[in-house]
Structures are given as C-alpha cells and as structure tokens.
C-alpha positions in Angstrom: -64.2 24.8 53.6 -61.8 22.2 54.9 -59.4 19.9 53.1 -58.0 16.6 54.1 -54.4 15.9 53.0 -52.0 13.0 53.1 -48.4 13.8 52.6 -44.8 12.7 53.2 -45.0 14.0 56.8 -48.4 12.7 57.7 -52.1 13.4 57.3 -54.3 16.2 58.5 -57.0 18.7 57.9 -56.5 22.2 56.6 -59.1 24.8 57.4 -59.7 27.9 55.3 -62.8 29.6 56.8 -62.3 32.0 59.7 -64.9 30.3 61.9 -63.3 26.9 61.3 -59.8 28.3 62.1 -61.1 29.9 65.4 -62.7 26.6 66.3 -59.4 24.7 65.8 -57.4 27.4 67.7 -59.9 27.1 70.6 -59.4 23.4 70.6 -55.6 23.9 70.6 -55.8 26.3 73.5 -57.7 23.7 75.5 -55.1 21.1 74.6 -57.5 19.1 72.5 -55.7 19.6 69.2 -52.1 20.0 68.1 -51.0 22.2 65.2 -48.6 20.7 62.7 -46.1 22.5 60.5 -44.0 20.8 57.9 -40.3 20.5 58.9 -39.3 23.1 56.3 -41.5 25.7 58.1 -40.2 24.8 61.5 -36.6 25.1 60.1 -37.4 28.5 58.7 -39.0 30.0 61.8 -37.0 28.1 64.4 -38.0 25.4 66.9 -38.7 27.9 69.6 -41.0 30.1 67.5 -44.6 30.7 68.5 -46.0 28.5 65.8 -43.5 25.7 66.6 -44.3 25.3 70.2 -47.4 24.2 72.1 -48.8 23.9 75.6 -47.6 26.2 78.3 -44.7 27.6 76.3 -47.1 28.6 73.5 -49.4 30.3 75.9 -46.5 32.2 77.5 -45.2 33.4 74.2 -48.7 34.5 73.1 -49.2 36.4 76.3 -45.9 38.2 75.8 -46.7 39.1 72.2 -50.4 40.0 72.5 -49.8 43.7 73.2 -47.9 44.1 69.9 -51.0 42.9 67.9 -53.8 45.0 69.3 -55.6 47.1 66.8 -54.0 50.4 68.0 -50.5 48.9 68.0 -51.0 47.5 64.4 -52.4 50.9 63.2 -49.3 52.7 64.6 -47.0 50.0 63.2 -48.4 50.3 59.7 -48.5 54.2 59.8 -44.8 54.2 60.8 -43.9 51.6 58.2 -45.8 53.5 55.5 -43.9 56.7 56.4 -40.5 54.9 56.3 -41.3 53.2 52.9 -42.6 56.4 51.3 -39.6 58.5 52.5 -37.2 55.9 51.1 -39.0 55.5 47.8 -39.1 59.2 47.3 -35.4 59.5 47.9 -34.6 56.6 45.7 -36.8 57.8 42.8 -35.2 61.3 42.9 -31.6 60.0 43.1 -29.3 60.9 40.2 -26.9 58.2 41.3 -26.7 54.6 40.0 -30.0 52.9 41.0 -29.7 52.5 44.7 -31.8 49.3 44.8 -28.7 47.4 43.5 -26.9 48.2 46.7 -27.2 45.7 49.5 -26.0 48.2 52.0 -28.8 50.6 51.1 -31.3 47.8 51.4 -29.9 46.7 54.7 -30.1 50.2 56.0 -33.7 50.4 54.8 -34.5 47.2 56.6 -32.9 48.4 59.8 -34.8 51.6 59.6 -38.1 49.7 59.0 -37.5 47.5 62.0 -36.2 50.0 64.5 -38.7 52.7 63.5 -41.7 50.4 64.0 -40.2 48.9 67.2 -38.8 52.0 68.9 -39.6 55.1 66.9 -37.4 57.2 64.7 -33.6 56.7 65.1 -30.8 58.9 64.0 -28.9 58.0 60.8 -25.6 57.7 62.7 -27.2 55.1 65.0 -28.5 53.2 62.1 -25.1 53.2 60.5 -23.5 52.1 63.7 -26.0 49.2 64.1 -25.3 48.2 60.5 -21.6 48.2 61.0 -22.0 46.2 64.3 -24.1 43.6 62.5 -21.5 43.3 59.8 -18.8 42.6 62.4 -21.1 40.2 64.3 -22.0 38.2 61.2 -18.3 37.8 60.3 -17.7 36.2 63.7 
C-alpha cells in the first residue's frame, strides 16, 4: 500500500510494502528517483549520513557498510548484544545498592560495553573506564 502526502516540506509518496520499497530503492540506485527525509531527520542523523546522501557518495557508503549487515554479521551482533544486556540486567537485578539505573555513569558504561563488544569483541573493564573518562574530558572541551 502506498500513500500520497502533502506537507510543509513538499509532496511525495510513502510506500509500506516490501516489494514497493525494493522497487523504489532500485529506481534510486539507478538515479531515477531521489529519497527525501524531513529536515528534522537529516538534522538528527547528519548531512553526511547514508540516508542523507545520494548518488556516488551513497553508493560508496553502502559498499563500505554492507559487510556489517550480512546475515552472519547480524546474527553475531545480536548474540553479542543479548549477552551484554543479560549480563548487565542480571547484575543490576541482584544489586543491593541504590537502583543502578538512576546512575548516568552506569548507563554510559553499559552503552560503551554494548558498542565496543558488538564492534570489537569483549573489552576489559579498565579499558571501558578509560574510554568513559576520555569521553568525559573530550565532551568538556
């Protein structure tokens, strides 16, 4: 099913069925269609993000990112992420301390662990802490 829309930023057609989306993506790859994202989405993901660029730049970024989205890579990614989440949830639920989910440092460490574990494998706690501390300094300028 497709929907026509008219909004503040123009008009277009939105597709919801897989075959229709593949058809449009094929047209886009051939340069016969251009995707459009509202300015708020572009601002959120950045002007250089894959969904924000087209043509040769888009093709180059897709080629670079494709290996990360193969079925095997995604299976490994989700298995690793599940392990990290379950490990942390187990530790948090058995904690006798104040609920740790109120701590932004704990959540930031969890986020770093999710990212680095899925991207590079397990990392030592001391390295996670050093990365966290380095990020804090970097964000402060």
